[in-house]
C-alpha positions in Angstrom: -15.7 -2.6 15.8 -15.1 -5.9 13.2 -11.1 -6.7 13.5 -12.3 -8.9 10.3 -14.3 -11.3 8.4 -14.3 -14.9 7.4 -17.1 -16.3 4.8 -17.0 -17.2 1.6 -16.5 -14.7 -1.1 -19.3 -14.4 -3.6 -18.4 -11.8 -6.0 -15.7 -9.1 -6.7 -15.1 -5.9 -9.0 -12.5 -3.7 -9.6 -13.4 -1.8 -6.1 -15.4 -4.1 -3.8 -16.0 -7.6 -2.8 -19.0 -9.3 -1.1 -18.6 -11.5 1.5 -21.4 -14.3 2.4 -21.1 -14.9 6.8 -24.3 -16.5 8.3 -26.7 -15.6 5.6 -25.7 -12.5 5.9 -23.8 -10.6 2.4 -21.6 -7.7 3.2 -20.1 -5.3 0.8 -16.6 -4.8 1.4 -14.9 -1.4 -0.4 -11.1 -2.8 -0.6 -8.3 -1.6 -2.8 -7.4 -3.0 -6.3 -4.4 -4.7 -5.3 -6.2 -6.6 -2.5 -8.7 -7.6 -4.6 -6.3 -9.4 -7.3 -4.8 -11.3 -4.4 -8.1 -12.6 -3.4 -9.0 -17.0 -4.0 -12.3 -16.7 -6.8 -15.8 -16.4 -6.0 -16.9 -19.3 -3.6 -13.7 -19.9 -1.8 -13.6 -19.0 1.5 -11.4 -15.6 2.5 -10.7 -13.7 5.9 -10.6 -9.7 5.1 -9.2 -7.4 7.7 -11.8 -4.6 7.8 -12.4 -0.8 9.2 -16.2 0.4 10.1 -16.5 3.8 8.8 -19.5 5.6 10.4 -20.3 9.3 10.2 -23.7 10.8 10.7 -25.0 9.8 6.9 -23.1 6.9 6.1 -21.6 3.8 7.1 -19.0 2.1 5.0 -16.8 -0.9 5.3 -13.3 -1.0 4.4 -11.3 -4.4 3.4 -7.5 -5.0 3.8 -5.5 -8.6 2.8 -3.9 -8.2 6.3 -3.7 -5.7 9.3 -0.5 -4.2 7.8 -2.5 -2.6 5.0 -5.5 -1.7 7.1 -2.5 0.0 9.6 -1.4 2.1 6.5 -4.9 3.4 5.6 -5.7 4.3 9.1 -2.1 6.6 8.8 -2.9 7.8 5.3 -6.4 9.2 7.0 -4.7 11.4 9.7 -3.4 13.4 6.6 -5.1 16.4 6.0 -7.3 16.1 2.6 -7.1 12.7 2.8 -10.4 10.5 3.0 -11.4 7.3 2.9 -12.2 7.1 -0.8 -8.6 8.4 -1.7 -6.5 6.3 0.5 -8.3 3.5 -0.6 -7.2 4.9 -3.7 -3.4 4.8 -3.1 -3.3 1.6 -1.8 -4.9 0.4 -4.8 -1.6 1.5 -6.9 1.3 0.8 -4.4 2.4 -2.2 -2.0 2.4 -1.6 1.6 6.6 -2.1 1.0 7.0 -0.2 -1.9 4.8 2.5 -0.2 7.0 2.9 3.0 10.4 2.6 0.8 8.9 5.9 -1.1 8.1 7.6 2.1 11.9 6.8 3.7 13.5 8.0 0.4 11.3 11.2 0.4 10.5 10.3 -3.6 7.5 12.9 -3.9 7.3 12.1 -7.7 7.4 8.3 -6.7 4.3 9.0 -5.3 2.6 11.4 -7.8 2.7 8.9 -9.9 -0.3 6.9 -7.7 -3.7 7.4 -8.5 -5.3 10.9 -7.5 -1.8 12.4 -6.0 -1.0 15.9 -6.4 2.6 16.7 -5.3 1.4 19.1 -2.7 -0.5 16.1 -1.0 2.7 14.0 -2.0 4.6 16.3 0.0 1.8 16.1 3.3 2.1 12.6 3.0 5.7 12.6 3.3 5.7 15.4 5.9 3.2 13.5 8.1 3.7 10.1 8.1 8.1 9.0 7.2 9.3 7.8 10.1 6.5 7.9 12.1 4.3 4.6 10.5 4.1 1.6 13.1 3.1 -1.9 12.0 3.3 -3.9 14.8 0.7 -6.4 15.1 -1.8 -5.6 17.8 -3.3 -8.0 19.4 -6.9 -8.2 18.6 -8.2 -7.0 21.9 -6.2 -4.2 21.2 -7.6 -3.8 17.5 -11.1 -4.2 19.2 -10.8 -1.4 21.3 -9.1 1.2 18.6 -12.2 0.1 16.8 -14.8 0.9 19.6 -12.9 4.4 19.8 -12.7 5.2 16.4 -16.6 5.2 16.1 -17.4 7.0 19.2 -15.2 9.8 17.6 -17.7 9.0 14.7 -20.5 9.4 16.9 -18.9 13.3 18.1 -17.4 11.7 21.2 -14.1 13.8 22.5 -11.3 11.2 21.3 -9.7 11.3 24.5 -12.7 10.9 26.6 -13.6 8.1 24.4 -9.8 6.4 25.2 -10.8 6.7 29.0 -14.3 5.8 28.5 -13.3 2.5 26.4 -10.2 1.9 28.9 -12.8 2.0 31.9 -15.2 -0.2 30.5 -13.3 -2.9 29.9 -11.2 -2.9 33.1 -15.1 -3.7 35.1 -14.7 -7.3 36.9 -18.3 -7.8 35.1 -16.0 -7.3 31.6 -13.6 -9.4 31.8 -16.1 -12.4 33.0 -18.0 -11.5 29.5 -17.5 -13.9 26.9 -15.1 -12.6 23.8 -17.7 -12.9 21.4 -20.0 -10.0 23.5 -16.9 -8.2 24.9 -16.7 -5.6 21.8 -20.5 -4.7 22.3 -20.4 -4.7 26.2 -17.6 -2.5 25.9 -19.1 -0.2 23.3 -22.6 0.0 25.3 -20.8 0.5 28.5 -18.8 3.7 27.3 -21.6 5.4 25.9 -23.1 5.3 29.1 -19.8 6.8 30.8 -19.4 9.1 28.1 -23.4 10.4 28.6 -23.0 10.2 32.0 
């Protein structure tokens, strides 16, 4: 439900960073490549995020830009690849190089990435080749997508969640709410619509 977080970087290691924002310190799992691009601790930084919510765990994943996050989400569509493996893949390659390897149908290059065997590399190519879209979406579209993903993680059907979010966002009194509160209102109303 968050598009990005902007705050002070307090600590970073090979797999995660800590970001202080309004007195709260967030632990964010990130690809190693993204972590190496961050400024030193103590500096302000914006991290694009994806919140994974399942029955027993909530994890916040971070990315240096929206394209990297989009590729992460696309990797999750490949059968057998979960968030941790997707992060591991992104830790070993830049987005543009990954796209080139997909376009070139280069299974051998993909198998050199951490944790990727030939079978999984072939599955990635079959699933994603020619299907990646990196259009920068407006913040509202990204927020709606995050809300839909959260609802699906809660057990709701994706199509029903999409319809509920669209309906909740189009309600007249939702449009009058300040942007900072809009996501929460849409999320609550979508749950009510899905539960009725």
